[in-house]
C-alpha positions as CSV (number, residue, x, y, z in Angstrom):
1,X,23.5,0.8,20.3
2,X,21.1,2.9,18.2
3,X,18.8,1.0,15.9
4,X,16.5,3.2,13.7
5,X,13.1,1.9,12.8
6,X,13.1,2.1,9.0
7,X,16.0,4.0,7.3
8,X,16.2,3.8,3.4
9,X,18.6,1.3,2.0
10,X,20.5,3.4,-0.6
11,X,23.5,1.9,-2.3
12,X,26.0,3.2,-4.9
13,X,23.7,1.9,-7.6
14,X,20.9,4.3,-6.6
15,X,23.4,7.2,-6.3
16,X,24.9,6.5,-9.7
17,X,21.5,6.2,-11.3
18,X,20.4,9.6,-9.9
19,X,23.6,11.2,-10.9
20,X,23.1,9.9,-14.5
21,X,19.6,11.5,-14.4
22,X,20.9,14.8,-13.2
23,X,23.5,14.9,-15.9
24,X,21.0,13.9,-18.6
25,X,19.2,17.3,-18.4
26,X,15.9,15.5,-17.9
27,X,14.8,15.5,-14.2
28,X,10.9,15.6,-14.3
29,X,8.6,13.0,-16.0
30,X,10.6,11.6,-18.9
31,X,12.3,8.5,-20.2
32,X,13.3,7.0,-16.9
33,X,9.7,7.3,-15.5
34,X,8.4,5.6,-18.6
35,X,11.1,2.8,-18.2
36,X,10.2,2.4,-14.6
37,X,6.5,2.0,-15.5
38,X,7.5,-0.7,-18.0
39,X,9.6,-2.5,-15.4
40,X,6.9,-2.5,-12.8
41,X,4.4,-3.9,-15.3
42,X,6.9,-6.7,-16.1
43,X,7.5,-7.4,-12.5
44,X,3.8,-7.6,-11.6
45,X,2.8,-9.6,-14.7
46,X,0.5,-6.8,-15.9
47,X,0.2,-5.1,-19.3
48,X,0.8,-1.5,-18.1
49,X,1.5,0.5,-15.1
50,X,1.3,4.2,-14.2
51,X,3.8,5.9,-11.9
52,X,2.7,8.8,-9.7
53,X,4.0,10.8,-6.8
54,X,2.4,8.7,-4.0
55,X,0.2,5.7,-3.4
56,X,-2.4,8.2,-2.1
57,X,-2.5,9.9,-5.5
58,X,-2.6,6.5,-7.1
59,X,-5.7,5.5,-5.1
60,X,-7.5,8.8,-5.6
61,X,-6.8,9.0,-9.3
62,X,-8.1,5.4,-9.7
63,X,-11.3,6.4,-7.9
64,X,-11.6,9.4,-10.2
65,X,-10.9,7.3,-13.2
66,X,-13.7,5.0,-12.2
67,X,-16.1,8.0,-11.8
68,X,-16.6,7.6,-8.1
69,X,-18.2,10.6,-6.4
70,X,-21.2,11.9,-4.5
71,X,-23.9,9.3,-4.0
72,X,-21.5,6.4,-4.1
73,X,-20.2,4.3,-1.2
74,X,-16.7,2.9,-0.9
75,X,-15.7,0.4,1.8
76,X,-12.3,0.0,3.4
77,X,-10.7,-1.3,6.7
78,X,-10.8,0.5,10.0
79,X,-7.4,-0.8,10.7
80,X,-5.2,1.1,8.3
81,X,-3.4,4.4,7.7
82,X,-5.5,7.4,6.8
83,X,-4.6,7.3,3.1
84,X,-6.8,4.2,2.5
85,X,-9.8,6.2,3.6
86,X,-9.0,9.9,3.0
87,X,-9.1,9.3,-0.8
88,X,-12.8,8.3,-0.4
89,X,-13.5,11.6,1.3
90,X,-11.5,13.5,-1.4
91,X,-13.8,12.3,-4.2
92,X,-17.0,13.0,-2.2
93,X,-18.1,9.4,-1.8
94,X,-19.5,8.0,1.4
95,X,-16.9,6.1,3.5
96,X,-17.8,2.9,5.2
97,X,-15.3,1.3,7.6
98,X,-15.2,-2.4,8.4
99,X,-13.9,-3.9,11.7
100,X,-11.2,-6.5,11.6
101,X,-12.0,-10.1,12.1
102,X,-11.2,-11.3,15.7
103,X,-7.5,-11.6,16.3
104,X,-6.8,-10.5,12.7
105,X,-5.2,-7.5,11.1
106,X,-7.4,-7.9,8.0
107,X,-11.0,-6.8,7.7
108,X,-13.9,-9.1,8.7
109,X,-15.1,-10.5,5.4
110,X,-18.6,-11.4,6.8
111,X,-19.0,-7.8,7.9
112,X,-17.7,-6.6,4.6
113,X,-20.5,-8.5,2.8
114,X,-23.2,-7.1,5.0
115,X,-21.9,-3.5,4.3
116,X,-22.4,-3.8,0.5
117,X,-25.5,-1.9,-0.7
118,X,-26.8,-0.7,-4.1
119,X,-24.6,2.4,-3.7
120,X,-21.4,0.5,-3.2
121,X,-19.0,1.0,-6.1
122,X,-15.5,0.1,-4.7
123,X,-13.9,-1.9,-2.0
124,X,-10.4,-1.0,-0.9
125,X,-8.8,-4.0,0.9
126,X,-5.5,-3.3,2.7
127,X,-2.5,-5.6,2.4
128,X,-1.1,-4.8,5.8
129,X,2.6,-5.4,6.6
130,X,3.1,-7.0,3.2
131,X,0.6,-9.8,3.6
132,X,-2.0,-9.8,0.8
133,X,-5.7,-10.1,1.7
134,X,-7.9,-13.1,0.9
135,X,-8.8,-11.8,-2.6
136,X,-10.5,-15.0,-3.5
137,X,-13.0,-14.5,-0.7
138,X,-13.4,-10.8,-1.6
139,X,-14.2,-11.6,-5.3
140,X,-16.7,-14.3,-4.1
141,X,-18.4,-11.7,-2.1
142,X,-18.7,-9.1,-4.8
143,X,-19.9,-11.7,-7.3
144,X,-22.6,-12.9,-4.9
145,X,-23.7,-9.2,-4.6
146,X,-23.6,-8.6,-8.4
147,X,-27.4,-8.2,-8.7
148,X,-27.2,-5.2,-6.4
149,X,-24.6,-3.3,-8.4
150,X,-25.8,-0.1,-10.0
151,X,-23.2,1.2,-12.5
152,X,-23.2,5.0,-13.2
153,X,-20.9,5.0,-16.2
154,X,-19.6,2.9,-19.0
155,X,-16.4,1.8,-17.1
156,X,-18.4,0.6,-14.2
157,X,-20.8,-1.3,-16.5
158,X,-17.8,-3.1,-18.0
159,X,-17.2,-4.6,-14.5
160,X,-20.8,-5.2,-13.7
161,X,-20.0,-5.6,-10.0
162,X,-18.3,-3.8,-7.1
163,X,-14.7,-3.0,-8.2
164,X,-11.7,-4.2,-6.1
165,X,-9.0,-1.5,-5.6
166,X,-6.1,-3.0,-3.5
167,X,-4.2,-0.7,-1.2
168,X,-1.0,-2.5,-1.7
169,X,1.2,0.2,-0.2
170,X,3.0,-2.6,1.7
171,X,2.8,-5.5,-0.6
172,X,5.0,-4.9,-3.6
173,X,6.7,-8.2,-4.3
174,X,4.2,-10.3,-2.3
175,X,2.3,-13.2,-3.8
176,X,-1.1,-14.8,-3.2
177,X,-1.9,-18.3,-4.5
178,X,0.8,-18.1,-7.1
179,X,0.0,-14.6,-8.3
180,X,1.9,-11.4,-7.6
181,X,0.5,-8.3,-5.9
182,X,-0.5,-6.1,-8.8
183,X,-2.2,-8.8,-10.9
184,X,-4.8,-10.0,-8.4
185,X,-7.2,-7.1,-7.7
186,X,-9.0,-5.1,-10.4
187,X,-6.6,-2.2,-9.7
188,X,-3.6,-2.2,-7.3
189,X,-1.9,0.8,-5.9
190,X,1.7,0.6,-4.5
191,X,3.7,3.0,-2.4
192,X,7.4,3.8,-2.9
193,X,7.7,6.1,0.1
194,X,11.0,6.4,1.9
195,X,10.1,3.7,4.5
196,X,8.9,1.2,2.0
197,X,10.8,-1.9,0.8
198,X,11.4,-0.3,-2.5
199,X,11.7,3.5,-2.4
200,X,11.7,6.4,-4.8
201,X,11.7,8.8,-1.8
202,X,8.1,9.6,-2.5
203,X,6.2,7.8,-5.2
204,X,3.6,5.3,-6.1
205,X,2.2,3.2,-8.9
206,X,-1.0,1.7,-10.3
207,X,-1.4,-1.6,-12.1
208,X,-4.6,-3.2,-13.3
209,X,-6.0,-6.4,-14.7
210,X,-6.8,-6.3,-18.4
211,X,-10.4,-5.3,-19.1
212,X,-11.3,-7.2,-22.3
213,X,-13.4,-4.5,-24.0
214,X,-11.1,-1.5,-23.0
215,X,-7.8,-0.8,-24.5
216,X,-4.9,-0.5,-22.0
217,X,-3.5,2.4,-23.9
218,X,-6.7,4.3,-23.4
219,X,-6.7,3.5,-19.6
220,X,-3.0,4.7,-19.5
221,X,-3.9,7.9,-21.4
222,X,-6.7,8.7,-19.0
223,X,-4.4,8.3,-16.0
224,X,-1.9,10.6,-17.7
225,X,-4.6,13.3,-18.2
226,X,-5.7,12.9,-14.5
227,X,-2.2,13.3,-13.2
228,X,-1.0,16.2,-15.3
229,X,-3.7,18.9,-15.3
230,X,-5.7,17.2,-18.0
231,X,-3.0,18.2,-20.5
232,X,-3.0,16.3,-23.8
233,X,0.8,16.0,-24.0
234,X,3.4,15.5,-21.3
235,X,6.7,17.3,-21.4
236,X,8.4,14.4,-23.1
237,X,5.9,14.3,-26.0
238,X,6.2,18.1,-26.4
239,X,10.0,17.8,-27.1
240,X,9.3,16.3,-30.5
241,X,10.0,18.7,-33.4
242,X,7.1,21.1,-33.9
243,X,5.0,19.4,-31.2
244,X,4.8,22.3,-28.7
245,X,1.0,22.6,-29.0
246,X,-1.3,20.9,-26.5
247,X,-4.8,21.1,-25.2
248,X,-6.3,21.0,-21.7
249,X,-9.0,18.3,-21.9
250,X,-10.4,19.0,-18.4
251,X,-9.1,20.7,-15.2
252,X,-7.4,17.8,-13.6
253,X,-4.6,17.2,-11.0
254,X,-0.8,17.3,-10.6
255,X,0.7,14.2,-9.2
256,X,3.2,12.9,-11.7
257,X,6.4,11.0,-10.9
258,X,9.8,12.6,-11.8
259,X,12.8,10.9,-13.5
260,X,14.8,11.6,-10.3
261,X,12.4,9.5,-8.3
262,X,12.2,6.9,-11.1
263,X,15.9,6.5,-11.2
264,X,16.0,5.5,-7.6
265,X,13.2,3.0,-8.3
266,X,15.1,1.5,-11.3
267,X,18.2,0.8,-9.2
268,X,16.1,-0.5,-6.3
269,X,14.2,-2.8,-8.6
270,X,17.4,-4.4,-9.8
271,X,18.3,-5.1,-6.1
272,X,14.8,-6.1,-5.1
273,X,15.1,-9.9,-5.1
274,X,18.0,-9.7,-2.6
275,X,16.0,-7.1,-0.5
276,X,13.1,-9.5,-0.2
277,X,15.4,-12.4,0.6
278,X,17.0,-10.4,3.5
279,X,13.6,-9.3,4.8
280,X,12.4,-12.9,4.9
281,X,15.6,-13.9,6.7
282,X,15.1,-11.2,9.4
283,X,11.4,-12.3,9.9
284,X,12.5,-15.9,10.4
285,X,15.1,-14.8,13.0
286,X,12.4,-12.9,14.9
287,X,10.0,-15.8,14.7
288,X,12.5,-18.2,16.0
289,X,13.6,-15.9,18.8
290,X,10.1,-15.0,20.0
291,X,8.4,-18.3,19.3
292,X,8.1,-19.4,22.9
293,X,7.2,-16.1,24.4
294,X,4.0,-14.1,25.0
295,X,4.6,-12.3,21.7
296,X,2.2,-13.3,18.9
297,X,3.5,-12.2,15.5
298,X,1.8,-11.8,12.1
299,X,2.4,-14.9,9.9
300,X,4.2,-13.7,6.8
301,X,4.7,-17.0,4.9
302,X,2.4,-19.9,4.3
303,X,1.7,-22.4,1.5
304,X,-1.0,-19.9,0.1
305,X,0.9,-16.6,0.3
306,X,4.3,-15.1,0.6
307,X,4.6,-11.6,2.2
308,X,6.8,-8.8,1.0
309,X,8.0,-8.6,4.6
310,X,7.3,-4.9,5.0
311,X,6.5,-4.7,8.7
312,X,7.0,-7.1,11.7
313,X,3.7,-6.7,13.6
314,X,3.7,-8.3,17.1
315,X,1.1,-8.4,19.8
316,X,1.9,-8.6,23.5
317,X,-0.8,-11.1,24.4
318,X,-3.2,-10.4,27.3
319,X,-1.7,-6.9,27.7
320,X,-3.2,-3.4,27.3
321,X,-2.1,0.0,25.9
322,X,-0.3,1.1,29.0
323,X,1.9,-2.1,29.0
324,X,2.6,-1.8,25.3
325,X,3.5,1.9,25.7
326,X,5.8,1.0,28.6
327,X,7.5,-1.6,26.4
328,X,8.0,1.0,23.6
329,X,9.7,3.4,26.2
330,X,11.9,0.6,27.6
331,X,13.0,-0.4,24.1
332,X,13.8,3.2,23.3
333,X,16.0,3.4,26.4
334,X,17.9,0.5,24.9
335,X,18.4,2.4,21.7
336,X,15.7,0.5,19.7
337,X,13.1,2.5,17.8
338,X,9.8,0.7,17.5
339,X,6.3,1.8,16.2
340,X,2.6,1.0,16.3
341,X,0.7,-0.1,13.2
342,X,-2.0,1.1,13.4
343,X,-4.1,3.3,15.6
344,X,-7.5,2.5,14.1
345,X,-9.1,5.3,12.0
346,X,-12.1,5.8,14.4
347,X,-9.6,6.8,17.1
348,X,-8.4,9.8,15.2
349,X,-10.0,13.3,15.4
350,X,-10.7,13.5,11.6
351,X,-12.7,10.3,11.6
352,X,-14.5,11.0,14.9
353,X,-15.6,14.2,13.2
354,X,-17.0,12.1,10.3
355,X,-19.1,10.1,12.8
356,X,-17.0,7.0,13.4
357,X,-16.7,5.6,17.0
358,X,-14.1,3.1,18.0
359,X,-16.7,1.3,20.1
360,X,-18.2,0.1,16.9
361,X,-14.8,-1.5,16.0
362,X,-13.9,-3.7,19.0
363,X,-11.7,-6.2,17.2
364,X,-9.6,-3.4,15.6
365,X,-9.1,-1.8,19.0
366,X,-8.1,-5.2,20.5
367,X,-5.5,-5.6,17.8
368,X,-4.2,-2.1,18.3
369,X,-4.1,-2.0,22.1
370,X,-1.1,-4.4,22.5
371,X,0.5,-4.2,19.1
372,X,4.2,-3.2,18.7
373,X,6.1,-3.1,15.4
374,X,9.8,-4.1,15.5
375,X,12.5,-2.7,13.2
376,X,12.5,-4.6,9.9
377,X,14.8,-3.3,7.2
378,X,17.8,-4.4,5.1
379,X,20.4,-2.4,7.0
380,X,19.8,-4.5,10.1
381,X,22.6,-6.9,11.0
382,X,22.0,-10.3,12.5
383,X,23.5,-9.2,15.8
384,X,21.1,-6.2,15.9
385,X,18.1,-8.5,15.2
386,X,19.3,-10.7,18.1
387,X,19.8,-7.7,20.3
388,X,16.2,-6.5,19.6
389,X,14.7,-9.9,20.3
390,X,16.6,-10.3,23.5
391,X,15.7,-6.8,24.7
392,X,12.0,-7.4,24.0
393,X,12.0,-10.7,25.8
394,X,13.8,-9.2,28.8
395,X,11.3,-6.3,29.1
396,X,8.1,-8.3,28.8
397,X,9.4,-10.9,31.3
398,X,9.5,-8.2,34.1
């Protein structure tokens, strides 16, 4: 038996939607991208959304939209993928990493509060595995620190406090205290990469909470400028009769979504309720099978939150890296692809070179050293889930 880790779930619906796009003669940013943006806003209970070519671009463009740059500080988790932090480096701000809480995949909120200074402009919490962070606690923290906030432009003044930009690459479809991912943080950035629950092959989106004194169309317009060279009209607008002329407002970036990508997303979004339902079912099967073992799994569903079920993170309690790596090898021998989420950022060369040391993040290291991620995708059969569970139990019992 060969069980891949996270193949894309592509049905005839997606194929037909892409074919329709190819036949339409419009394959770059056009009507389907605009429709996908509308559907994402509806799904997340927000007024507008912006689709781009990745969650990384979405986060970076949001930082740029907020005017974040040199002299500013941005805080994120040490236990995440590089994209959460690299965007801070891209805009020239100072990056601050927070350790996880003990025995938690989420950042230590007490340490987060201590890290906030007069230079802090943005916090990037990470919704790991599809479970949303404790945003109520994060907002309490930034409100307590409100007197320290030093805005450097009009947009920042409108907030009057540190801004919360959610790295929701994993949490599209998740809920927190009755609200969907996308409507909780000030800005939320999603990923639609090939391995995500909902895929556009590559792709991402931004949503935001309404800012009373700022028109959403103006916010949308600024993101359009940022993502398309600062050009005053996109290709769709230029197709109107006599509307060829445009201006370059400022030398910006190129990270727009295409209609081919959006057509995949439109079909996936129609199927998404069933996709989430199946992911929840698989998680419950794993939980039941591994409940009385030395495997400690991330809790995806409680009365307060409901995960999007993106990753099944499990810890092999009281074990170390060498044991975890042995388990990964033995699982591979049985045809089962597994993974590790994540190697903390201070363990990577790029972040060591920026001055970070894993010794300063002991809790993150403890989470990493015995973590193994099991396959969790909608192409898995029940028998495969049982096979994976039994294989893991057999290996760790040795």
